[in-house]
C-alpha distance (Angstrom), angle and dihedral (degrees) to the residues before:
residue distance angle dihedral
M1 . . .
L2 3.77 . .
K3 3.79 118.0 .
L4 3.76 104.9 -122.2
G5 3.82 99.4 175.4
L6 3.80 115.7 -137.9
L7 3.79 92.0 -0.8
G8 3.79 88.3 68.9
S9 3.74 129.5 179.5
S10 3.82 94.6 -38.2
L11 3.81 90.8 72.2
A12 3.80 92.5 40.6
A13 3.79 88.6 57.0
T14 3.81 89.5 60.9
L15 3.81 93.0 53.3
P16 3.82 121.0 97.5
A17 3.80 117.5 -100.9
W18 3.81 94.1 -102.6
A19 3.83 91.1 56.6
Q20 3.79 91.1 52.6
S21 3.81 92.5 58.7
P22 3.82 115.6 108.6
A23 3.80 92.5 -98.6
G24 3.80 96.0 32.8
T25 3.81 87.8 -129.6
E26 3.80 136.2 137.1
Q27 3.80 120.7 -169.4
H28 3.81 135.3 -176.7
R29 3.80 124.1 -170.2
Y30 3.80 127.2 -158.8
S31 3.78 139.2 -175.5
I32 3.81 119.2 -133.8
E33 3.80 114.9 -141.6
V34 3.80 136.3 -173.6
A35 3.82 119.6 -170.8
G36 3.80 89.6 -13.4
L37 3.81 94.6 -53.1
R38 3.78 122.8 114.5
V39 3.80 108.8 -121.8
G40 3.79 103.0 164.8
T41 3.77 151.1 -19.3
M42 3.78 138.0 -107.0
T43 3.80 127.2 -159.3
A44 3.81 126.7 -169.3
T45 3.81 118.5 -166.3
R46 3.80 132.2 -176.8
Q47 3.80 118.9 -169.0
L48 3.78 130.1 -176.6
L49 3.82 110.5 -130.3
G50 3.80 99.6 174.6
A51 3.77 143.3 -20.9
D52 3.82 92.7 -61.1
E53 3.80 104.7 7.5
M54 3.80 129.6 90.7
R55 3.77 138.8 175.5
Y56 3.80 121.4 -143.9
T57 3.80 121.7 -163.7
L58 3.79 127.3 -171.9
V59 3.81 119.7 -175.8
S60 3.81 124.9 -176.2
D61 3.80 125.2 -177.8
V62 3.82 119.8 -177.8
Q63 3.80 133.4 171.3
V64 3.79 119.9 171.0
N65 3.81 139.9 150.2
F66 3.83 119.8 -134.3
L67 3.81 101.4 -166.1
V68 3.82 100.0 -82.4
Y69 3.81 95.5 3.5
R70 3.79 126.9 76.4
L71 3.79 118.8 -157.6
K72 3.79 122.0 -159.1
V73 3.80 120.0 173.6
Y74 3.79 128.8 166.1
Y75 3.77 119.3 171.1
K76 3.77 135.5 167.3
V77 3.79 126.8 -162.9
I78 3.81 121.1 -165.1
N79 3.81 118.9 -174.2
R80 3.80 125.9 -175.4
V81 3.80 113.0 -159.5
R82 3.80 129.9 -174.5
A83 3.81 123.5 -169.9
G84 3.81 89.0 -15.1
Q85 3.82 96.1 -52.6
L86 3.78 125.0 112.6
L87 3.82 110.3 -118.6
L88 3.79 101.1 172.5
S89 3.78 135.8 3.2
T90 3.79 124.4 -177.3
V91 3.79 126.9 -176.8
E92 3.78 125.2 -169.9
A93 3.79 119.7 -172.8
H94 3.80 128.6 -172.7
T95 3.80 116.5 -171.8
N96 3.78 141.3 156.0
Q97 3.82 84.8 -99.9
G98 3.80 93.5 57.7
D99 3.80 141.5 -85.1
F100 3.81 121.7 -54.1
A101 3.81 140.3 176.6
S102 3.81 143.9 -165.7
R103 3.80 130.4 -164.6
T104 3.80 133.4 -172.6
E105 3.82 116.9 -177.8
W106 3.80 132.9 178.0
K107 3.82 110.2 -132.8
G108 3.80 98.6 -171.2
D109 3.78 97.5 -88.7
H110 3.80 103.7 23.9
Y111 3.80 144.8 14.5
D112 3.76 124.8 -110.0
I113 3.80 105.8 -147.1
E114 3.79 124.9 -169.0
A115 3.79 126.2 167.2
N116 3.79 121.4 -178.3
Q117 3.77 105.3 175.3
Y118 3.81 134.8 144.8
K119 3.83 106.8 -59.7
H120 3.81 89.6 -13.3
Q121 3.79 126.7 95.2
Y122 3.78 119.6 168.2
R123 3.80 135.5 165.1
A124 3.79 126.5 179.2
T125 3.77 146.9 141.9
Q126 3.79 123.3 -131.6
T127 3.81 129.8 -171.7
E128 3.81 97.1 -170.6
P129 3.84 112.1 94.4
I130 3.80 114.7 -112.5
T131 3.80 108.5 -130.0
Y132 3.83 102.8 161.2
T133 3.80 129.4 44.3
V134 3.79 138.5 174.8
T135 3.81 88.7 -101.9
D136 3.82 89.3 58.8
M137 3.80 87.9 62.2
F138 3.81 89.2 71.1
F139 3.80 90.7 64.8
G140 3.80 103.1 50.2
E141 3.80 145.6 -21.9
P142 3.82 117.9 -61.9
R143 3.83 89.3 -132.7
E144 3.83 103.4 161.0
Q145 3.82 94.9 14.4
R146 3.78 115.3 113.5
R147 3.79 98.2 -174.6
A148 3.80 140.2 17.3
F149 3.79 126.4 -151.8
T150 3.79 109.6 -120.4
E151 3.78 107.9 -144.2
Y152 3.82 92.8 -162.2
F153 3.83 95.8 57.3
G154 3.81 98.0 28.3
D155 3.80 95.1 -127.7
Y156 3.83 138.6 67.7
F157 3.78 143.1 -63.4
R158 3.80 114.0 -148.4
L159 3.81 109.7 -129.0
Q160 3.78 122.8 -146.5
P161 3.82 128.7 174.1
A162 3.80 110.1 -118.7
R163 3.80 107.4 178.6
S164 3.78 131.8 -23.0
A165 3.84 108.5 -41.0
Q166 3.82 91.3 -6.2
Y167 3.80 127.1 111.2
R168 3.79 136.0 -173.9
A169 3.80 119.0 -141.1
R170 3.81 112.8 -160.0
R171 3.77 133.1 -175.2
D172 3.81 131.3 159.5
G173 3.81 95.3 -23.7
R174 3.79 93.6 -41.5
E175 3.81 121.6 116.4
D176 3.79 133.0 -170.4
E177 3.80 127.2 178.6
Y178 3.81 123.1 -143.6
Q179 3.81 119.6 -161.0
Y180 3.81 124.9 -165.8
A181 3.80 136.5 -168.7
N182 3.81 121.4 -166.1
G183 3.80 88.8 -11.8
K184 3.82 94.0 -54.1
L185 3.81 125.5 114.2
V186 3.80 107.5 -116.4
T187 3.83 105.8 161.9
I188 3.80 139.3 19.8
I189 3.80 121.4 -169.9
K190 3.81 109.7 -158.9
K191 3.77 105.1 -166.1
N192 3.79 116.2 -137.9
P193 3.84 131.4 175.6
L194 3.82 90.6 -126.6
K195 3.81 103.5 37.0
N196 3.77 132.4 -20.6
F197 3.79 116.9 -112.0
I198 3.80 112.5 -132.6
I199 3.80 116.9 -158.2
R200 3.83 112.9 -164.7
Q201 3.78 128.5 -174.8
L202 3.81 113.1 -113.9
P203 3.83 120.6 -134.1
């Protein structure tokens, strides 16, 4: 049981089972496949930091050869969330095209958003609190959510139910498909003009 100071065991009893583990951590691991071959891994982690604060981490590491083209992409997303609202998101990306970064930070009454990624530069401010992100999709179905903030690009995917427990995430001509079983994310299909990337949950 987590030690929650003056809040005591009464608050701990209201926490989900994963938060009551010794480390207060939940983790999901995935393989990344192209044309049936494993080319990388993805790991999503959620850690309780305090009574109402959590840290989410998403790490993806891919290396694959497309005939005459070699693709190497490593990126790491770290989100800090308090009382359900995103306070800070940082993204670092290391690729064979260079190193890139994105940052979204709550300043008390607005977010400063800056994304400097490969062929994508974006700067904005936003006053509306961000309460649902792409990383959240690794920890349960979107259900009533209609959009998810994409930390990498600094804006939003539109979410649309496809079939039972399946959702399409669309942004600027790009489409990904998220598939769930018993409320858990089991497969992501990231559609690509060359070859689709299939992300499957590992046992």
